[in-house]
N, C-alpha and C positions, 0 to 999 in steps of 0.2 A: 462714337459716344464718349463723352468726357465724364469722369466720375469725380465727385467732390467728396473729400474725406473730412472728418472732424478737424477743426482748427486750421484748415488748409485750403487754399485756392490753387488749382492746377489747370494748365492748358495743354500739356503734352507737347510742348514746342521744342524742336531741336535747336542746337546752337545757342545763341544768345539773342534775346529780343526783349525790348521794353514793350510791355503791353498794358493797356488800360482797360479796366472793366467797362463793358458796353452798357451794363445795366447799373445805373447809379441810384442808390436809395434816396428817397425824398422825404424830408421832414418839414412839415408846414410849408409844403410846396417849394422848398428851397433845396437844391441838390447838395448832398454831402460831399466834401472834398475826398475823392478817392485816389489813393496813391497808385502809382504805376508799379507793375511787377516786372522784375528783370529775371529772366530764366536762363541759366547757364547749364547746358547738358553735354555730357560725354559718357556714352554707355559702352564704348569699345576701346577705351584707352585713357591716358592722362588728359585732363582738361587743358586745352590750349591756354597758354599764359595770357594771350591777348584778351580772351574771353573772360578769364579770371580778373584781369585788370579792369575790364568794363563792369564786371559785377561789383567789385569793390568801389568803383567810382559811383555807380548807381546807388549803392547802399549809403555811401558817404553823403550823397545828395538828397537823402531822405526817401528813396524808393525802397520797395520791399524786394529782397533778393532771395533767390532760390538756386541751390546747387544740386543738380540731379545727376548722381554718379553711381558707378558700380564699384564697390569696395575691393574688388579684385585688383584694382589699380590704385596707385598712390593718389591722395587728394591733397590739395594745397591747404595751408593753414587757414582757418576760418575766423574772420573778424566778427565781433558782435554785430548782430543784425542780419547775418547770413543764415538762412534756414537750410537744413540738410535733408535731401531726399535720396534714399538708398534703393538701388535697383535690384529686383528679383525677377528671374525668368518666368515665374508664375506657373501658368498652365502648360509649360514645357519643362523638360529637364535636359541637362547636357549629357550627351552620350558618354557612357563610362560609369564611374563610381556614383555620380549624381543620380543617373537613371536607376541604378541598382537599388537605391533606397526606396523606390516606389513599388507597389504591388504589381503594376504592369505599365507599359508605355507602348505607344504606336508611332509609326513614321508620321512626320508632319505633312508630307506630301507637298511641301513648298520649298522655298529657296534655302531654308535652314536645315533641310533634311540630312545633310552630311554632318551636322554638329549637334542637332537637337532632336528630341522625340516629344510627342505630346502625352500628357497625363490627364487623368479625369479628376478635376477639382470637385466634382460631385460625389466622389468616393470619399467617405470620412477618413479612411486610412491614408489616402494620398493627401487629402487636405490637411491632416494633422502634421505631416512632414513639412508642408509649405508654411503653415502658420508658425511652427517651431522656428523655421528659418527666419521668418519675418520678425518675430519677437527678438531673436538674437541680433538681427540687424538694428533694431531700435536700441537694444542694449549697447551695441558698439557705437552707434551714433550718439547716444547719451553721454558716452565717455569723451567723445572728441568734439562735439558741437559746443559753441559758446553758451553760457548761461542765458536763458531767455529765448534761445532759438528753438524753432519747431524742428522735430525730427520725424520724418515721414518715410513711408515705403512706396515705391513705384512698382506695382504688380503688373507684369506684362502677360500677354497671351491669354486674356480672359474673354476673348471673343466667342468662345463656345458656351459661355454661361449666360443664362437669362437673368433678369433683374433679381429674382428670388435667390438664384445661385450666388450672385455677387453679394447680396445682403448677408447670406450665410457665411461666406468667407470673411467678410469684414467685421461682422458682429462677433464671430469667434476670435478673430484677431484682436479686436479691442478688448474682449473679455480676458484674453491671455496677457495682453499688455498690462491691464489693471492688476492681474495676479502678480506679475513680475514687479510692478510698482509696490504693491503691498509687501512683497518679499524683500524689497530693497535692491532689486537688480536694475531698476530704472528709477531715476530721481522722481520724487513725488511732485515736484514743480514742473517737470518737463511736459510740454505739450506735444502730442503726437498726432499723426494724420496719415492719409494715404492718397495715392493717385493710381488710376488705372485707365486703360484704353481698351475699347471693345475691339478695335482693329489691332493688328500686330504692330506694336510701337517700334519694333526693330526696324521697320521700314523708314523710320525717321533718322537713323544713324547717319 
């Protein structure tokens, strides 16, 4: 499942790829010119400079650019026109101090069992911790992204939630973002959004 967040188009694609929307809006029976989207992703290290160069070239050529990264690693300077998506492990936590912030956690039972445990995003206490993290990511992104760029969050490991659960997470997230905006912690002109995948997006690394 692909989730679409406010102000943002996302396809959850690894590496770098120019993609074109398959559904083109029609006005008076004439197709609207839809720009291509160039998605550069690295969730487990510094983004390869070749990919970054391709992203910059695509944006310079008029395409829409997205950089999907984990702020645990350094990111390249961002030119105007590059939108920033910041990764969060979401429905899992990292074994150690990260997991200790949550009321409880369980083994994932999968390939990441040696590094991560799963949490219950349906639990309000656990969800509050995650949403606080997400808002802090937007605050960080707001400080480093060019003016006019979208800052979004990439929430991983949401495959255990149903549609209502996803709606709860992101409605609460957007409410807290608005609070941060009113408090001056996020620019009032900054557009924000989100990306999620029902399957474990770590498999695309």
